[in-house]
Structure formats: structure tokens, C-alpha cells
N, C-alpha and C positions, 0 to 999 in steps of 0.2 A: 643612362647615357654615359659613354666612356669619356674620361678626361683626356687631355692632350698627351699626358704621359703614358696612359694606357694605350692610346693609339700608336705611340712611338714603339712601345714594347711589342705590340702586335705586329707592327711592320718589321721589327728586328727579327721576330720569330719567322715571319714569312721569308725573309732574306736568308736566314740561317738553315731552316729546315731542309730545303732541297740539297744544299751542300752537305749537311750532316748525313742525310739519307744516302747519297751516292757513296760517300767515303765509308760509312758504316757498312754498306752493302759490299764494298770492295774488301774491307777488313774481314767480314764474316766469310765471304767466299774464299779468301786466301787462307783463313784459319781452317776451314773445312776442306781445303785442298781441291776446290773446284777450279781455281785459276792459278797460274804460276806467279811467283813473287817477282814483281817488276814495278817500275814507276809508271803509273797511268798517264802522266803528263809528258812521257817521252816515247820514243819509237819502240815498236815490237812488244806492245803490252796488250791490254784488253779494253774493250769498249765498255761504256757505262751499262749498256744492255746486258752484257755477259755477266757482270757482277751480280745481277739480280735474277738470274734464271734458275738457280738450283739451291737446294738446301734451305736453311733458315733464312738466308738473304732474300729468297723469293718472297717470303711473307713479310719480312721487315720492310723491304723496298715498297711493296704495295701498301702496307699498313701506314707508312709514314708519308709516302709521296702523294697519295690521294688527298689527305688533309692539306698537304702543301699546295696542291692545285687550288683548293678553295681559298687558302690564305693569300696566294698570289693575286687572285681576283680581287680580294678585299684590299690588298696593298694598292693596286692600281686605282681602285675606287677612292681610297683615301688620298692618293696622290692628286687625282683630278679634283677632289674636293678642296685640297690644300691650295691648289692653283686658283680655283674659283673664289676662294675666300680672299685672295690677294688681287682680285680683279683680272686674272689671267685666264685665257680660254684655251684648253688643249684641243678643242674641236669635238664635234659630235661622235666621231668614230672611235675615240679612245676606249670607252667602256665596252662597246661591242667587240673591238679587237682584243681587249683584255680577256673577255669571256671566251673568245675563240682560242686564245693562247692557253688558258686554263683547261678548256675542254680537250684541246689537242694533246696536252701533257697527260691528262687523265686517260685518253685513248691509248697513248703510248704505254702508260703504266699498266693498264688492264690487259693489254695484249702481250706484255713481256713474259717470256717463258713458254710461249706457244708457237711452235715452228711449223705447224701444218696449215694447209689451205691458204687463205688470204691473210692470215695473221701477220706474217713478216712484212708484207706490203703495207698493211694498215699501221703497223708499228713505225715504219719508216716515214709514212705520211704524217703520223702523229708528231714525231720529234721534229720533222722539218717544219710543220705548221707551228709548233710551239716556238721555235727559233725565229721564224719569219714574223709572226704576229707580235711576239714580245719585242722584237727589234723595232717594228713599226710604232708600237706604243711608246717606246723610249724616245724615238725620233720626234713624235708628236709632242711629248712633254718637254723635251729639250728645246724644240722650236718655240713653244709657248713661253718658256723662260727667256730665250734669246730675243724674242720680239719686244720684251719689256726692258727698257734701258737699265733700270736698277738691278735687274736679275740677269743681265746679259752674261756676266762672268759665270753664273751657274749654268746657263744654257750652253756656253762654250764647252764646259767640262762634260756635260751630259752628251752633247752631240759629238765631242771628240772621242769619247769612249765608244759611242755607237758607230762612229766611222771606223775605229779599230776593229770592232766586231765584223763590220761589213767587209773590210779589207781582208781579214783572215778567211771569211767565208768564200770570197771571190778567189783568193789564193788557192784554196782547196780545189775549186772547180778547174782552174787553169792547170794546176799541178797534176790533177787526176787525168785531164785530157792529154797532157803532153808526156808525162812520165808516170803512167798508171802503176807500174810495178814498184817504183820507188815510193809512190804516194801511199800504197797499201800499208807500208811499214809505219806511216805516220797518221793514217786516217783516224785511228782510235784516239790518239793524243790530241788531234784537232778537236774532236768531239768534247773531250774533257776541258780543253782550253775555252771553247765557245761557251760551254755551260758555266764555267767559272766566271767568265767575263760578263755574261748576262746577269748573273747574280751579283757581281761586283757593282753593276749599275744600280741595283737596289740599295746597296750600302751607301753609294755616293748620294743618292736621292735622300736617304734618311739623314745623312750628314748635313745636306743642304737645308732640309726642313728643320732640323734640331739646332744647328749651330750657325748656319749661313745667315747673313744679313744683307738686305738690299744695299747697293752702293748708291750714294747720293751724288747727283751731278754737281760739279763745281762751277 
């Protein structure tokens, strides 16, 4: 049975591995000249998907991201268990949603690099499902913290970051609908930002679990 410290280290690995994988994939594709040199968090660069389609990055992306899918599912299970140990309930849908998020990311990962048939559509559904289900899990956990007076400060932070993620996602839809040509320049950058923020939420929850303390009512 793992200690609390081991659980924390496993959670940290779950938060770090997806980010390390995407940036390693970008670096390898750049080094092997599959993509141009550019800032992926700015306009006119490349999508996360493009960094893992060719060369050695294709294998590294799949080899690291598939274990990351499993670790993310374990992370949310640990988060739900941590809440329950403190008498908080994230609701019965958190774990099923977490499983769906991990499955969607795995589908996206497995179909990456295949451009024929239905693979591109399946890949887009996979990444969209990962973002949606992960967001819903984060909202459920943030709401559970917010409903408990001593942990309301933590709930505010989790829900605040989730609101920022939702605002950016909605902005992309509005921008794409009104100024599609201009949006195309920034579409890939938005993907990188959303992925970064979704993983930043994991770091925030780890900080709350490791260093945060419930506030006592005066």
C-alpha cells in the first residue's frame, strides 16, 4: 500500500508527463526538420498533433502519452479519494468522467499520424472529449471543495481556473465563427494553451492536497 508521499509523487508524475511528452515531441520534430522553428504558444506555428506525426516523435509521443492516460485516471481517483477522506463528495460521476477523459486521450494518441479514412475525425473527437470530460471533472471537484466552508478558498481557485479554461474555449468558438481566417492563425496556439491550463489544474490540486490547509471559521 502506497504512502501519502508516494501518492503525491505519482500525482506529480501524472501532471508532468503529458506536458513533457508534448514538448519533447515538439523538440524532436523540430530537430528532425518535420516542423518549422516557431513558438507553439503564439500564432502561425504548429498543432500538438503535428509534432507527433512523423519521425522518432511519432513513437515517443505514443510511448509516453499512453502511460500518461493511465496516470491521469489514477490521479482523479486519488483526488476523489482525498476528498472523501475529508468528508467531501465530488459526486458519483467524477470517476466515470475521468475514465472517459483518459479513454478519449488514448483514442487521440492512437490515431495520431493516420490521415486516411475516419482517423482524422476520430482524432478530433478524441481530443475534444478529453478537454470536455477533464473540464467537467475539475468543475465537480472544485464544487465539492467550494461547498465545504473550510475548503471554500481552494474551491474558488479550482473553479476560477476552470472558468478561465471555459472562457478561452468559448472565445475560440466565437472567433472562429466571426473571423475564421484570422482565427486559423491562432487555432494551434489555443490548443497548446488549453492543454497547458488543463494540466496546470493538476498542479494546483496537488498544491492544495500537499500544502493547503482548511480555514477555520472565526
